[in-house]
C-alpha positions as CSV (number, residue, x, y, z in Angstrom):
1,M,-37.2,-112.2,2.0
2,R,-40.3,-111.7,4.0
3,T,-38.6,-113.0,7.2
4,L,-35.7,-110.6,6.6
5,L,-38.1,-107.7,6.2
6,I,-39.9,-108.6,9.5
7,I,-36.6,-108.8,11.3
8,V,-35.5,-105.4,10.0
9,I,-38.8,-103.9,11.0
10,F,-38.6,-105.5,14.5
11,I,-35.0,-104.2,15.0
12,L,-36.1,-100.7,13.9
13,F,-39.1,-100.5,16.3
14,S,-37.2,-102.0,19.2
15,N,-34.5,-99.4,18.8
16,L,-37.0,-96.6,18.7
17,S,-38.7,-97.8,21.9
18,Q,-35.3,-97.8,23.8
19,A,-34.5,-94.1,23.3
20,E,-32.3,-92.7,26.0
21,W,-32.3,-89.2,27.5
22,T,-29.0,-87.3,27.0
23,Q,-27.9,-84.1,28.6
24,R,-27.7,-81.4,25.9
25,F,-25.7,-78.2,26.2
26,S,-27.1,-74.9,25.1
27,S,-24.9,-71.9,25.6
28,E,-27.9,-69.6,25.3
29,N,-28.9,-70.8,28.8
30,T,-25.5,-70.3,30.3
31,T,-25.0,-67.0,32.2
32,T,-21.7,-67.6,34.0
33,W,-19.2,-70.2,35.1
34,I,-16.3,-70.7,37.4
35,Q,-13.9,-73.5,38.3
36,S,-13.2,-74.3,41.9
37,G,-10.8,-77.2,42.4
38,D,-11.9,-80.0,40.2
39,V,-15.5,-78.8,40.0
40,L,-16.9,-76.6,37.2
41,Y,-19.9,-74.5,38.4
42,I,-22.2,-73.4,35.5
43,G,-24.8,-70.7,36.2
44,L,-27.9,-71.1,34.0
45,V,-31.1,-69.2,33.4
46,N,-32.9,-72.0,35.3
47,G,-30.5,-73.1,38.0
48,L,-26.9,-74.2,38.6
49,S,-25.1,-77.2,37.1
50,T,-21.9,-78.8,38.4
51,Y,-19.4,-81.0,36.6
52,K,-16.6,-82.9,38.4
53,F,-13.7,-83.4,36.1
54,K,-12.2,-86.5,37.8
55,T,-15.4,-88.5,38.2
56,K,-17.3,-86.9,35.2
57,E,-20.3,-86.6,37.5
58,K,-22.9,-84.0,36.6
59,N,-25.4,-82.5,39.0
60,Y,-28.2,-79.9,38.5
61,F,-29.6,-77.6,41.2
62,N,-32.5,-75.1,41.3
63,S,-34.5,-73.4,44.0
64,L,-36.7,-76.5,44.4
65,T,-33.8,-79.0,44.9
66,S,-31.3,-76.8,46.9
67,D,-31.0,-73.6,48.9
68,L,-30.6,-71.4,45.8
69,P,-32.9,-68.4,46.4
70,G,-33.7,-68.0,42.8
71,N,-33.4,-70.0,39.5
72,Y,-31.7,-67.3,37.3
73,V,-28.0,-67.4,38.3
74,N,-26.5,-64.0,37.4
75,S,-22.9,-64.5,38.5
76,I,-20.5,-66.5,40.7
77,I,-17.4,-65.3,42.4
78,Q,-14.8,-66.9,44.6
79,L,-14.2,-65.4,48.0
80,K,-10.9,-65.6,50.0
81,N,-11.6,-68.9,51.8
82,D,-12.5,-71.0,48.7
83,T,-16.1,-70.2,49.2
84,L,-18.2,-69.3,46.2
85,L,-20.8,-66.6,46.3
86,V,-23.7,-66.9,43.9
87,S,-26.1,-64.1,42.9
88,T,-29.6,-65.0,41.7
89,N,-32.8,-63.2,40.9
90,G,-33.9,-64.1,44.4
91,G,-30.9,-63.1,46.4
92,L,-27.6,-64.7,47.4
93,A,-26.3,-68.1,48.2
94,Q,-22.9,-69.5,49.2
95,I,-21.3,-72.7,48.1
96,I,-19.1,-74.2,50.8
97,N,-17.3,-77.5,50.2
98,G,-19.8,-78.2,47.4
99,I,-22.9,-77.5,49.5
100,I,-25.2,-74.7,48.5
101,M,-26.3,-72.6,51.6
102,N,-28.3,-69.4,52.0
103,D,-28.3,-69.3,55.8
104,K,-24.9,-67.4,56.2
105,T,-24.9,-63.8,57.3
106,I,-23.8,-62.5,53.9
107,C,-26.9,-64.1,52.4
108,T,-29.5,-63.5,55.2
109,D,-28.6,-59.9,55.8
110,Y,-28.6,-59.0,52.1
111,P,-31.0,-55.9,51.9
112,D,-32.6,-56.7,48.6
113,T,-34.4,-59.6,46.8
114,D,-32.5,-59.3,43.5
115,A,-28.7,-59.7,43.2
116,R,-27.3,-59.2,39.8
117,N,-23.5,-59.3,38.9
118,L,-21.0,-59.6,41.7
119,Y,-17.7,-57.7,42.0
120,I,-14.8,-57.6,44.4
121,D,-12.8,-54.4,44.9
122,S,-9.1,-54.1,45.8
123,S,-10.0,-54.0,49.6
124,G,-11.9,-57.2,49.4
125,N,-15.4,-55.7,49.6
126,V,-18.1,-57.5,47.6
127,W,-20.4,-55.3,45.4
128,T,-23.6,-56.2,43.7
129,F,-26.7,-54.3,42.5
130,S,-30.4,-54.6,41.9
131,A,-32.5,-52.4,39.5
132,N,-31.6,-49.1,41.1
133,K,-29.6,-49.8,44.2
134,V,-25.9,-50.7,44.7
135,H,-24.9,-52.9,47.7
136,R,-21.5,-53.3,49.4
137,W,-20.5,-56.1,51.8
138,N,-17.5,-55.1,53.9
139,G,-17.1,-58.5,55.5
140,K,-19.5,-57.8,58.4
141,S,-22.5,-56.0,57.0
142,W,-24.2,-54.6,53.9
143,Y,-24.4,-50.9,53.0
144,T,-26.8,-49.8,50.3
145,F,-26.3,-46.8,47.9
146,N,-29.7,-45.8,46.6
147,I,-28.9,-44.3,43.2
148,G,-32.6,-43.1,42.9
149,D,-31.8,-40.5,45.6
150,S,-29.7,-38.5,43.1
151,V,-31.1,-39.6,39.8
152,T,-34.5,-38.1,39.3
153,Y,-35.7,-40.0,36.2
154,V,-36.6,-43.7,35.6
155,F,-33.5,-45.8,35.1
156,E,-32.1,-49.3,35.6
157,I,-28.6,-50.2,36.6
158,M,-26.8,-52.3,33.9
159,R,-23.4,-53.0,35.5
160,L,-20.7,-51.8,37.8
161,H,-17.1,-51.0,36.9
162,V,-14.7,-51.4,39.8
163,Q,-11.3,-49.6,39.6
164,N,-9.3,-50.1,42.8
165,N,-11.8,-48.7,45.4
166,Q,-13.8,-46.5,43.0
167,I,-17.1,-47.8,41.7
168,W,-18.7,-46.5,38.5
169,V,-22.3,-47.3,37.9
170,L,-23.5,-47.8,34.3
171,F,-27.2,-47.5,34.0
172,N,-29.9,-47.1,31.3
173,D,-32.0,-44.0,31.2
174,K,-35.4,-45.5,30.7
175,T,-36.9,-42.2,29.5
176,Q,-34.4,-41.9,26.6
177,T,-32.5,-44.2,24.4
178,Q,-29.2,-43.1,25.9
179,T,-26.8,-44.7,28.3
180,T,-25.9,-42.7,31.4
181,Y,-22.7,-43.0,33.6
182,Y,-22.8,-42.1,37.3
183,W,-19.8,-41.8,39.6
184,N,-20.6,-42.4,43.2
185,Q,-18.4,-39.5,44.6
186,V,-19.9,-36.7,42.5
187,S,-23.7,-36.5,42.6
188,D,-24.2,-34.0,39.8
189,E,-21.8,-35.2,37.1
190,Y,-23.4,-37.2,34.3
191,I,-21.9,-38.3,31.0
192,K,-24.6,-39.1,28.4
193,L,-23.7,-41.0,25.2
């Protein structure tokens, strides 16, 4: 009996010392995802993860191990040529053939350091925003709309709504507990909820 007890204790301790690391999934850390070909790109609060469906290979990238300009991935969109555009808290990056790059013109000419959600309008323009500026890429250059030029109080942009070629900006009035809508073609029309 004593020998059996020693064997059981030995097996128990040997299993505890051989613990393996496993990759865990927490949706609280996921900000966005997109599938391109057989690869799933998952934006996280601390980087970007890829999963290849055919090979079941998983990879993880952040600003230290790749050309991601920031670790908080806000959104990912697919451009016309199967290129992905990634917005982060540090700017923009492109994924071309599975390689993350930030040396393309759309990334290097970006006029801000923070790129939040990405949108594409019906003309193919790419839109993004920072705390109080909206940026449009027309395929050649960026144009910035400074919402602070027409809104005189403290605010922060929450999201854009794209309808055809009209852009609506939803922002939070930081001086109130109200949400304010602003339409870029009328500088004095505000709808407060």
